[in-house]
C-alpha positions as CSV (number, residue, x, y, z in Angstrom):
1,M,249.2,10.6,-4.9
2,I,245.9,11.4,-6.0
3,C,245.1,11.2,-9.9
4,A,242.1,13.2,-11.0
5,I,240.6,12.4,-14.4
6,T,239.1,15.3,-15.8
7,D,235.7,15.4,-18.0
8,R,235.9,18.5,-19.9
9,A,232.1,18.4,-20.2
10,L,231.7,17.9,-16.4
11,V,234.0,20.7,-15.5
12,Q,232.3,23.0,-17.9
13,T,228.7,22.1,-16.6
14,F,229.8,22.5,-12.9
15,T,232.2,25.7,-13.2
16,G,231.1,27.4,-16.5
17,R,234.7,27.0,-17.6
18,D,236.2,25.2,-20.6
19,L,239.3,23.4,-20.7
20,P,240.2,23.3,-24.4
21,G,243.8,21.6,-24.0
22,A,242.4,18.9,-21.6
23,A,242.9,15.1,-23.0
24,D,239.8,12.8,-23.2
25,V,239.2,10.5,-20.3
26,N,240.5,7.3,-22.1
27,T,243.7,9.4,-23.0
28,Q,244.2,10.5,-19.2
29,L,243.9,7.0,-18.2
30,R,246.6,5.6,-20.7
31,L,249.0,8.5,-19.8
32,I,248.7,7.5,-16.3
33,A,249.2,4.1,-16.8
34,E,252.2,4.7,-19.1
35,R,253.8,7.6,-17.5
36,V,252.9,7.5,-13.8
37,M,252.3,3.8,-12.8
38,P,255.9,2.7,-13.9
39,G,257.2,4.8,-11.2
40,F,255.6,2.6,-8.7
41,G,256.4,-0.9,-10.1
């Protein structure tokens, strides 16, 4: 599994596209820890 953490500003800088619904990095990490990682335990 590959989990990509997306920084909205970085995506906009490189692609010119905005991700208005994207969660911030800390929220993404928390969601991975809470919802994805338990499946591997």
